[in-house]
C-alpha positions as CSV (number, residue, x, y, z in Angstrom):
1,M,36.2,56.6,13.5
2,P,36.3,56.7,9.8
3,V,39.0,55.1,7.6
4,G,42.3,57.1,7.7
5,T,41.8,58.6,11.1
6,S,44.7,58.3,13.6
7,C,44.4,55.7,16.3
8,A,46.3,53.8,19.0
9,L,44.1,50.7,19.4
10,D,41.5,48.7,17.4
11,G,38.9,50.1,19.8
12,D,39.5,53.6,18.5
13,C,38.2,52.5,15.1
14,E,34.7,51.2,14.0
15,R,35.1,47.8,15.7
16,D,31.4,46.9,15.1
17,A,32.2,47.2,11.4
18,G,35.5,45.2,11.5
19,G,37.6,48.3,12.1
20,V,41.3,47.8,13.0
21,C,44.1,50.2,13.9
22,L,47.1,49.7,11.6
23,D,50.1,50.9,13.7
24,A,53.6,52.2,13.2
25,F,55.0,48.7,13.2
26,E,52.9,48.1,10.1
27,G,54.1,51.3,8.5
28,F,51.4,53.7,9.6
29,P,52.7,56.5,11.9
30,D,50.2,57.6,14.6
31,G,48.0,54.7,13.6
32,Y,45.5,54.4,10.8
33,C,41.9,53.3,11.2
34,S,41.0,50.7,8.5
35,R,39.4,47.3,7.9
36,A,40.5,44.2,6.1
37,C,39.1,43.8,2.6
38,E,39.1,41.5,-0.4
39,R,37.3,43.7,-2.9
40,A,36.1,47.3,-3.3
41,E,32.6,46.5,-1.9
42,D,34.2,45.6,1.5
43,C,35.2,49.2,2.1
44,P,33.0,52.1,3.3
45,L,32.3,55.1,1.1
46,G,35.3,57.3,0.7
47,S,37.8,54.4,0.9
48,R,39.2,51.7,-1.4
49,C,40.6,48.2,-0.9
50,S,44.4,48.4,-1.4
51,D,47.3,45.9,-1.0
52,V,49.4,47.1,1.9
53,A,52.8,45.5,1.4
54,G,53.7,42.9,4.0
55,V,50.4,43.4,5.9
56,G,47.5,42.3,3.6
57,S,44.6,44.1,1.9
58,Y,43.0,47.0,3.8
59,C,40.7,49.9,3.1
60,L,42.6,53.2,2.6
61,E,41.1,56.7,2.5
62,E,40.5,58.0,-1.1
63,C,42.0,61.3,-2.1
64,S,42.5,63.7,-5.0
65,G,45.4,65.7,-3.7
66,P,47.8,66.2,-0.8
67,S,45.4,68.4,1.1
68,D,42.9,65.6,1.4
69,C,45.2,63.6,3.7
70,R,46.2,64.2,7.3
71,P,49.7,65.5,8.2
72,G,52.4,62.9,7.6
73,Y,50.4,61.2,4.9
74,T,50.4,61.8,1.1
75,C,48.0,61.1,-1.7
76,S,49.5,58.5,-4.0
77,E,48.4,55.8,-6.4
78,G,48.8,52.1,-5.9
79,G,47.1,48.9,-4.9
80,F,44.6,46.6,-6.6
81,F,42.7,49.3,-8.5
82,E,45.4,51.9,-9.2
83,F,43.5,54.8,-7.6
84,P,44.9,57.5,-5.3
85,T,44.7,56.9,-1.5
86,C,46.2,58.5,1.6
87,Q,49.3,56.6,2.5
88,P,52.3,57.3,4.8
89,G,54.6,59.7,3.2
């Protein structure tokens, strides 16, 4: 499943590409498919490497407005590159 999709387990995400499921304990209600990153090139198209407070650096879904994000998430700026991404909101 692509970055930003809801998940319950790492296996719900693109495991062969290093996909992980960030869960509610990490601040992501209903789970959030992602992958660890160190730089922009580590993330798939449509996502960006962002500093997730207390968790590490992960790919977050890019957005240009609230309607780009799934329910319970909002489009806001922050992270390494100061670009808008879908984050819990």
